[in-house]
N, C-alpha and C positions, 0 to 999 in steps of 0.2 A: 832232443839232444841234437836234430838235424840243423836246426834251427842258428846255434851256435856255431857249429863244423860249417855253414855258409859264411853265417859270422864271420867268421876268423880265413876264412879266403877268401873274404871283399878283400879284411884288412891288408891279408899279402899281397894283393892288388892291384890294391886301389890308397894302400896305407889308411891314416888313424886319424889322421885327420880331417872336421869336423870340414868342412865347405858353404857356404851359404847361399842358400837366391833370397833374396828377395822379392818381395807380393809386390804380386800386380799390382796397379794401382785403386784399382775395383775390386782389391778386394780389405786395402789401407783403411782405417780408423776404425771408430766405431759407430754406437747410437743409442741412446740418452730413454731410455723408457720406464718414468718418473724417478725413482731412485737407483735405478739398476743398467748398469753399461752391457752392452754386449758387443764385443768384436764378430765383427764381419765375417776374419777369418775361418775363425769357431762356428760362426752358424755355419757356414760355407761344408768345412767339413766334417759338421755332425748331418748336413746330409749328403752329402757326396758316401756318405760309409750308409748311409742308411740306405738310400740306393742299389749295392753291393749287395746289401746285402739284399734286394729285393731282387735283384738278375738272378742273386743263387737259389734264396729258396725256390725260384718260379726252374728256376734251371732242372733246383733239382725231385722236383714236383711232376714237372708239368713233360720233360724230354724227356727221350729212350737217352740220352748221357745221361742222365738221374733215378735211369729206372737202372744204367746198371749198373 
């Protein structure tokens, strides 16, 4: 429910138009491994997501904040 409220507040303040941002040059392109195409940007997103999960897990299990 809160996500819908925050989404609508963002639309009120900044509008519903999407703003496109170009990818950094080091994330443009693909790697070809055999017959498989791997997009560099998607690999980057997977790695960043995994790191955020690991950091969150560490905070929840190893710190006082997580114990609270």
